[in-house]
C-alpha distance (Angstrom), angle and dihedral (degrees) to the residues before:
residue distance angle dihedral
X1 . . .
X2 3.88 . .
X3 3.71 106.2 .
X4 3.66 119.2 149.0
X5 3.75 119.7 -122.0
X6 3.76 111.6 -85.4
X7 3.79 113.9 -81.5
X8 3.67 120.4 -115.0
X9 3.84 102.6 -82.3
X10 3.82 91.8 -148.0
X11 3.93 92.6 58.1
X12 3.77 100.7 29.1
X13 3.77 110.5 125.6
X14 3.88 90.2 -143.2
X15 3.81 123.2 70.4
X16 3.84 116.3 -82.0
X17 3.78 129.0 -177.6
X18 3.76 90.3 -121.0
X19 3.86 92.0 62.0
X20 3.83 99.8 38.7
X21 3.69 141.4 85.1
X22 3.78 128.3 -170.1
X23 3.86 122.0 -135.0
X24 3.73 118.2 -159.1
X25 3.76 112.9 -170.8
X26 3.83 128.6 -177.1
X27 3.78 105.3 -24.0
X28 3.80 89.1 160.2
X29 3.81 129.3 137.5
X30 3.76 99.1 -99.1
X31 3.79 93.1 48.1
X32 3.83 93.4 46.8
X33 3.90 91.9 47.1
X34 3.82 90.8 52.3
X35 3.92 93.8 55.2
X36 3.80 114.1 112.4
X37 3.79 101.1 165.2
X38 3.86 96.3 79.0
X39 3.86 137.5 6.4
X40 3.76 111.9 -75.2
X41 3.81 92.2 -131.3
X42 3.75 91.7 52.6
X43 3.83 91.2 48.6
X44 3.81 92.9 52.9
X45 3.79 92.1 46.2
X46 3.76 92.6 49.6
X47 3.89 97.9 44.8
X48 3.86 86.3 47.2
X49 3.83 90.5 52.8
X50 3.91 92.9 48.2
X51 3.73 89.1 49.4
X52 3.68 95.2 50.1
X53 3.80 90.8 48.7
X54 3.83 91.1 54.9
X55 3.85 90.6 48.5
X56 3.76 90.5 51.7
X57 3.70 94.9 48.4
X58 3.84 91.1 44.8
X59 3.79 94.7 -117.2
X60 3.89 111.1 164.1
X61 3.76 108.9 -109.9
X62 3.87 122.5 -151.6
X63 3.84 112.0 -163.6
X64 3.75 125.5 -162.7
X65 3.76 139.3 177.0
X66 3.83 134.8 -175.8
X67 3.77 127.2 -130.0
X68 3.67 102.2 -8.0
X69 3.79 94.8 126.1
X70 3.76 90.5 48.7
X71 3.82 91.4 55.7
X72 3.73 92.8 -121.2
X73 3.75 95.9 109.3
X74 3.84 142.3 25.2
X75 3.78 127.7 -115.2
X76 3.86 129.3 -94.2
X77 3.79 111.1 -57.6
X78 3.84 112.6 -89.5
X79 3.87 92.9 -119.1
X80 3.91 89.0 65.9
X81 3.74 95.1 39.1
X82 3.76 92.5 56.7
X83 3.81 88.6 53.5
X84 3.92 99.9 45.8
X85 3.81 93.7 42.4
X86 3.76 122.5 -171.6
X87 3.77 101.1 -1.8
X88 3.82 127.4 132.2
X89 3.73 117.5 -92.2
X90 3.79 116.3 -152.1
X91 3.75 111.2 -144.8
X92 3.74 117.6 -159.4
X93 3.80 143.4 -178.2
X94 3.89 91.5 -153.9
X95 3.78 119.9 95.5
X96 3.84 87.6 -146.3
X97 3.76 107.8 61.6
X98 3.84 90.0 -156.8
X99 3.84 88.7 68.2
X100 3.73 91.5 59.2
X101 3.88 111.0 93.3
X102 3.82 97.8 -145.8
X103 3.68 94.6 44.9
X104 3.81 94.9 49.5
X105 3.83 91.2 45.2
X106 3.79 91.4 51.8
X107 3.83 91.6 52.2
X108 3.82 92.3 48.0
X109 3.89 92.1 45.9
X110 3.82 93.4 63.9
X111 3.89 90.4 58.0
X112 3.76 98.1 -145.0
X113 3.82 119.6 147.1
X114 3.82 95.0 -155.9
X115 3.82 117.3 68.8
X116 3.84 115.4 -166.5
X117 3.78 105.1 -164.2
X118 3.77 137.1 -166.0
X119 3.82 120.0 174.4
X120 3.79 144.1 151.1
X121 2.96 125.4 -93.0
X122 3.83 104.3 27.4
X123 3.82 89.0 -152.6
X124 3.80 95.7 54.4
X125 3.84 122.6 10.2
X126 3.81 92.0 34.9
X127 3.75 99.0 40.2
X128 3.66 101.1 47.5
X129 3.84 103.3 49.0
X130 3.91 87.3 41.2
X131 3.80 92.2 57.1
X132 3.87 91.7 44.8
X133 3.78 94.5 47.2
X134 3.86 89.5 48.5
X135 3.78 88.9 53.7
X136 3.80 90.2 55.4
X137 3.84 92.6 53.7
X138 3.83 101.0 -96.5
X139 3.79 122.0 135.5
X140 3.77 109.3 -127.1
X141 3.78 128.1 -156.1
X142 3.79 117.5 -172.3
X143 3.84 112.3 -156.7
X144 3.87 95.8 -130.9
X145 3.83 97.7 -166.3
X146 3.80 94.8 49.0
X147 3.86 98.2 51.8
X148 3.74 131.7 68.4
X149 3.82 143.4 -175.8
X150 3.78 139.2 -146.7
X151 3.81 87.8 -91.6
X152 3.77 137.5 2.6
X153 3.77 91.7 -107.5
X154 3.86 91.0 53.3
X155 3.80 92.3 47.1
X156 3.81 94.7 48.9
X157 3.76 94.1 43.7
X158 3.84 90.5 50.9
X159 3.83 92.2 49.5
X160 3.93 86.8 50.6
X161 3.80 89.2 50.9
X162 3.90 96.6 51.2
X163 3.73 91.5 41.7
X164 3.89 90.7 54.0
X165 3.76 87.6 48.5
X166 3.83 90.3 58.1
X167 3.93 104.2 -90.3
X168 3.82 117.0 137.3
X169 3.90 114.8 -138.8
X170 3.77 117.2 -137.1
X171 3.79 136.4 175.9
X172 3.73 135.2 -136.3
X173 3.84 95.7 -104.6
X174 3.79 91.9 44.2
X175 3.81 91.2 53.8
X176 3.84 92.5 48.7
X177 3.90 91.6 50.8
X178 3.80 92.8 43.6
X179 3.81 92.1 52.1
X180 3.84 94.2 44.0
X181 3.89 95.9 38.5
X182 3.88 95.4 161.9
X183 3.76 133.0 42.0
X184 3.76 88.4 -142.1
X185 3.75 91.6 70.4
X186 3.79 91.9 97.0
X187 3.83 96.5 177.0
X188 3.78 92.1 73.1
X189 3.86 106.7 16.9
X190 3.72 95.9 95.5
X191 3.69 91.2 47.7
X192 3.72 91.3 48.8
X193 3.75 91.1 53.9
X194 3.82 93.5 46.6
X195 3.80 91.4 49.3
X196 3.80 93.9 54.2
X197 3.76 92.7 42.2
X198 3.82 92.3 52.7
X199 3.95 87.1 47.3
X200 3.85 89.9 55.7
X201 3.78 93.7 -109.2
X202 3.82 112.6 129.9
X203 3.78 123.6 -164.4
X204 3.76 125.1 -152.4
X205 3.80 110.6 -153.0
């Protein structure tokens, strides 16, 4: 039992809940049904697991949709709405969420330097705000196993593009371990295990 004291979360070079915000963009029926880079059931299961992790570690969540008010699209899928609860949802007409005034203001208002992002499609609604946020000095972390594109080629090309622009790809399990960091952090360890168990990830200790 020789753990160091927890590092200052504000200066930690790894991700911490205290320095992160989570952006959920366009997890709507039309977008999910058009994904061809992973099974739809798996996509919904994984974005739900990531969102629950963020809620459990008290990471601010900024939720956005496209074209609900215009009647062209339906709202965020119920599986996610149940997890996020009563938070604002910023509806847009812009494909690039960063070009929507209310969404961009919401991101900036939480004052977190690290933006963890999940969006559909990878090649559009994830790529464009990621590149813009990077240009404004944010660090951006796409959750690669909770996003999808119109094809596997499009998804993978988009991830290469954002990585070349400076984004840092992460996975669900990596985020969970990076937030928890030490089994001695008893306030969250049970939640950590429950979250991974519900996501179908079993740990052997």
